[in-house]
C-alpha positions as CSV (number, residue, x, y, z in Angstrom):
1,M,-4.7,16.8,-6.0
2,R,-6.1,20.3,-6.5
3,G,-6.1,22.7,-3.6
4,D,-6.2,21.3,0.0
5,V,-9.2,19.1,-0.3
6,I,-8.8,15.4,-1.2
7,K,-11.6,14.2,-3.5
8,V,-12.5,10.6,-2.7
9,L,-14.6,8.1,-4.6
10,L,-16.0,5.1,-2.6
11,V,-16.4,1.8,-4.4
12,D,-18.0,-1.2,-2.6
13,D,-20.9,-3.5,-3.3
14,Q,-22.1,-3.3,0.4
15,P,-24.3,-0.2,0.9
16,L,-23.8,-0.2,4.6
17,L,-20.0,-0.1,4.2
18,L,-20.4,2.7,1.7
19,Q,-22.5,4.7,4.1
20,G,-20.1,4.0,7.0
21,F,-17.0,5.1,5.1
22,A,-18.9,8.2,3.9
23,M,-19.9,9.2,7.4
24,I,-16.3,8.7,8.7
25,L,-14.8,10.9,5.9
26,S,-17.6,13.5,5.7
27,V,-16.5,15.1,9.0
28,E,-12.9,15.7,7.8
29,P,-12.4,19.3,6.5
30,D,-9.8,18.2,4.0
31,I,-11.6,15.2,2.5
32,E,-14.7,15.3,0.2
33,V,-16.6,12.2,-0.8
34,V,-17.5,13.0,-4.4
35,G,-19.2,9.7,-5.2
36,Q,-20.3,6.2,-4.2
37,V,-20.7,3.3,-6.6
38,T,-21.2,-0.4,-6.1
39,D,-19.1,-2.1,-8.8
40,G,-15.8,-1.7,-10.8
41,A,-17.5,-0.8,-14.1
42,A,-19.4,2.0,-12.4
43,A,-16.1,3.1,-10.8
44,L,-14.5,3.6,-14.1
45,D,-17.3,5.9,-15.3
46,A,-17.2,7.8,-12.0
47,V,-13.5,8.3,-12.1
48,A,-13.8,9.7,-15.7
49,E,-16.7,12.0,-14.7
50,L,-15.7,13.1,-11.2
51,G,-11.9,13.2,-11.4
52,P,-11.3,12.0,-7.8
53,D,-7.8,12.2,-6.3
54,L,-8.2,8.8,-4.6
55,V,-10.5,5.8,-5.0
56,L,-11.2,3.6,-2.0
57,M,-11.7,0.3,-3.8
58,D,-13.3,-3.0,-2.7
59,V,-11.9,-6.2,-4.3
60,Q,-14.8,-8.6,-4.7
61,M,-17.6,-6.9,-6.6
62,P,-20.0,-7.8,-9.4
63,V,-19.7,-6.7,-13.1
64,L,-16.0,-5.8,-12.7
65,D,-13.8,-6.7,-9.8
66,G,-11.6,-4.3,-7.9
67,V,-8.3,-5.6,-9.3
68,E,-9.2,-5.1,-13.0
69,A,-10.9,-1.8,-12.1
70,T,-7.7,-0.7,-10.4
71,R,-5.6,-1.7,-13.5
72,R,-7.9,0.4,-15.8
73,V,-8.1,3.4,-13.5
74,V,-4.3,3.6,-13.0
75,A,-3.7,3.2,-16.8
76,S,-6.3,5.8,-17.8
77,H,-6.0,8.2,-14.9
78,P,-2.4,8.0,-13.6
79,G,-3.1,11.0,-11.3
80,T,-5.7,9.1,-9.4
81,K,-4.5,6.9,-6.5
82,V,-6.3,3.7,-5.6
83,V,-6.4,2.2,-2.1
84,I,-7.6,-1.4,-1.9
85,L,-9.8,-2.6,0.9
86,T,-9.3,-6.3,1.7
87,T,-10.5,-8.9,4.2
88,F,-7.9,-11.5,3.1
89,D,-10.5,-13.7,1.6
90,R,-8.4,-14.1,-1.5
91,D,-4.6,-13.5,-1.3
92,D,-4.3,-13.6,-5.1
93,Y,-6.5,-10.5,-5.3
94,L,-4.1,-8.7,-3.0
95,F,-1.0,-9.4,-5.0
96,D,-2.7,-8.9,-8.4
97,A,-3.9,-5.5,-7.2
98,L,-0.3,-4.6,-6.1
99,E,0.9,-5.4,-9.6
100,A,-2.1,-3.5,-11.1
101,G,-0.8,-0.3,-9.5
102,A,-2.7,0.1,-6.2
103,S,-1.0,2.6,-3.9
104,G,-2.2,1.2,-0.6
105,F,-4.0,-1.7,1.1
106,L,-6.2,-1.5,4.2
107,L,-8.3,-4.0,6.2
108,K,-12.0,-3.3,6.2
109,N,-11.9,-3.3,10.0
110,T,-9.3,-0.5,10.1
111,D,-9.7,2.0,12.8
112,P,-11.5,5.1,11.5
113,D,-8.6,7.4,12.4
114,D,-6.2,5.1,10.6
115,L,-8.4,5.1,7.5
116,V,-8.4,8.9,7.4
117,D,-4.6,9.1,8.0
118,A,-4.1,6.5,5.2
119,I,-6.1,8.5,2.7
120,R,-4.1,11.6,3.5
121,K,-0.8,9.8,3.1
122,V,-1.7,8.1,-0.1
123,A,-3.2,11.3,-1.6
124,H,0.1,13.0,-0.9
125,G,2.1,10.4,-2.7
126,H,3.0,7.8,-0.1
127,A,2.4,4.1,-0.7
128,L,0.8,2.4,2.3
129,L,0.2,-1.0,3.6
130,A,-1.4,-2.1,6.8
131,P,1.3,-4.0,8.8
132,E,-0.7,-7.2,8.5
133,V,-0.9,-6.8,4.7
134,T,2.8,-6.0,4.5
135,M,3.6,-9.3,6.2
136,R,1.4,-11.3,3.8
137,V,3.0,-9.5,0.8
138,I,6.5,-10.2,2.0
139,A,5.7,-13.9,2.7
140,R,4.4,-14.4,-0.8
141,M,7.0,-12.4,-2.6
142,T,10.0,-13.9,-0.8
143,A,8.8,-17.5,-0.6
144,P,11.2,-20.0,-2.3
145,T,9.8,-21.7,-5.4
146,Q,8.8,-25.3,-4.8
147,G,11.3,-27.6,-6.3
148,A,14.0,-25.0,-6.8
149,P,17.4,-25.8,-5.6
150,G,17.7,-25.0,-1.9
151,A,13.9,-24.4,-1.6
152,G,12.9,-24.4,2.0
153,E,16.5,-24.4,3.1
154,E,18.8,-21.6,4.3
155,G,21.8,-22.7,2.2
156,E,25.1,-21.9,3.8
157,G,26.6,-20.9,0.5
158,S,23.9,-18.4,-0.3
159,G,24.1,-15.5,2.2
160,P,22.0,-12.3,2.1
161,I,22.3,-10.1,-1.0
162,P,24.4,-7.1,0.0
163,L,23.0,-3.6,0.0
164,P,26.3,-1.7,-0.3
165,Q,24.6,1.4,-1.8
166,L,22.9,2.1,1.5
167,T,24.4,3.8,4.5
168,E,24.3,2.2,7.9
169,R,21.5,4.6,8.9
170,E,19.5,3.9,5.7
171,R,19.8,0.1,6.3
172,E,18.5,0.7,9.8
173,V,15.5,2.7,8.5
174,L,14.8,0.0,5.9
175,A,14.8,-2.7,8.5
176,L,12.3,-0.8,10.6
177,L,10.2,-0.1,7.5
178,A,10.2,-3.8,6.9
179,R,8.7,-4.4,10.3
180,G,5.6,-2.3,9.2
181,L,6.5,0.8,11.2
182,S,5.2,4.2,10.2
183,N,7.6,7.2,9.7
184,A,6.7,8.5,13.2
185,E,7.4,5.1,14.8
186,I,10.7,4.8,12.9
187,A,11.6,8.3,14.2
188,A,10.9,7.3,17.8
189,E,12.8,4.0,17.4
190,A,15.9,5.6,15.7
191,F,15.9,8.7,17.8
192,V,15.7,11.1,14.8
193,S,13.0,13.5,13.6
194,E,10.2,12.4,11.3
195,A,11.5,14.8,8.6
196,T,14.9,13.0,8.8
197,V,13.1,9.6,8.4
198,K,11.3,10.9,5.3
199,T,14.6,11.9,3.8
200,H,16.2,8.5,4.6
201,V,13.2,6.7,3.1
202,S,13.4,8.8,-0.1
203,N,17.1,8.0,-0.4
204,V,16.4,4.3,0.1
205,L,13.8,4.2,-2.6
206,A,16.1,6.0,-5.0
207,K,19.2,3.9,-4.3
208,L,17.2,0.6,-4.5
209,G,15.5,1.8,-7.7
210,V,12.0,0.9,-6.4
211,R,8.9,3.0,-6.8
212,D,7.4,2.7,-3.3
213,R,7.8,1.5,0.3
214,V,6.2,-1.8,-0.5
215,Q,8.9,-2.7,-3.0
216,A,11.6,-1.5,-0.6
217,V,10.3,-3.8,2.1
218,I,10.3,-6.7,-0.3
219,A,13.9,-5.9,-1.3
220,A,14.9,-5.9,2.3
221,Y,13.5,-9.4,2.8
222,E,15.0,-10.7,-0.4
223,A,18.4,-9.3,0.6
224,G,18.2,-11.0,4.0
225,L,18.3,-7.7,5.9
226,V,15.3,-8.9,7.8
227,R,13.6,-12.3,7.8
228,P,9.9,-13.2,8.1
229,Q,9.0,-14.1,11.7
230,A,8.1,-17.7,12.2
């Protein structure tokens, strides 16, 4: 990101949504909408031409869908972040986009203030998932394989994977992270400053050897530190 202005490219095949997102973002002094396109192929050309810091990417589009467009954008322009917009119509799109390198997922009915906040966070290097999306990712990633030994059971002999590399405070922060809480919410819950939370989160990512908060949350569920709610 050059300077203090976040350059955003909007990609969606619904013109009304494009206009709506553009209106929301246009009033922010630190965000500039540099382009609006209606399919993934056009998005690739626009990224190459305009050099946005962040792409707000729809999933289901003609010509080239958002998942494949994300994969190509991340591969060709690693400095450009991609935030996926989803309505949960297709879960497989969501997980494929995560694997393709998307840095965030938001619902299309996200509150405008949350959308703006998410763009700022992702542009500054933080992976982000809407809490509802986090739960769906976790449920898919941690589901036992059908037919596998012990599938669907909580075997008494297979306890949670230990996380000895984490301090007690780091385990606490990871557990709160896995509930979908933001840094500010974690700070309030743990009675520490937001800066301290950021330090703990960075330490957790480094110690677990994961690239972002999403993978850290998945690790927490796989380790049994927290469990999906029924």
